[in-house]
N, C-alpha and C positions, 0 to 999 in steps of 0.2 A: 640441411645440406649433407650429402654423403661424404665419404672419405675421398681424398684427392680432388676436392673441389667439384664433385659431380653430384647432381641431384638424383641421378639414376642409380638404382641398386637392384641387381638381378635377384631372382628368387634363390633361396638357399639351395634348392635342389640343382639349379643351374650352375651355381658356382662350385658346388661339391663335384658335380660331373666334370666340369672343366679342369679342376685341380687333379682329380683322380685320373684324367686322361694325360695330364702333363707328367705326373710322378713316375710312371714306369720308364720314361725316357731319361729321367734325371737321377734315378737311384736304382741299385740292384737289391737294396735292402727292403725289408718289410715296412709298410707305411699305413697310416690310417688318418682320417680327417674327422673333425667335429667342430661344432660351434661353441665358443665360450664367450664370456662377457667380462668387462672390467669397468672402471669408472668412465671410460670414454665411449665405448659402444660394444655391440656384439661383433665378434670377428671370427674368422675361420682359422683353426689351428691344424697345421699339417704336421703330424708326428712321423718322424723318420728315424728308424733304428740305426744306431751306430754299427759299424762292422764288428766282427767277433773280437778284434783287437782294440775295440773302443775308439776307433777313429770316426770323426764326423765326416761323412763322405756324401757329397751330392755333386753330380756332374755339372749341373747348371742350377743356380739358385732360382727359387720360385719368385714371382713378382711380389712386392710388398703390398700391392693393392691391385684389385682387378674387379671390374664391373661394380665399383662403389664399395667393395668389401676390403677391409684390412686383412692381410694374410700373414700369419706368423708361422715360421718353420721352427719346429721344436725337435731337437735331437734327443733321443731317449736311449737308454742302455739296450744292448742286444737282448732280445727275448721279452722286453717290456710290454710290447703291444699284446701278446698272447697272455702273459701273466696277469696284466691289469684288465684284461677283457675288452681291450679296445677294438678287437676284431669281432665282437659280438653284435647282436641287434642294437640299434641305436647309434652305432658308430659305422662309418663308411670306410 
């Protein structure tokens, strides 16, 4: 059974597309998404850069689950996404 009591789990490409459409309305900072796994399951991580003065800012939180996927919002230091290569191929 999937997350949030559902058997349905959308395709990875579908959930990435949905989250990437949501993020521009929720933050003015740089963001990236990718899948990670832990002891529980595979989940989607939405990386959002903090502002230049290191504030965690998001206008509206992302859902914690969507279409059967767990979603984690991870705030990272300003500039982290480019420095760590999260904006390269393999990352969305």
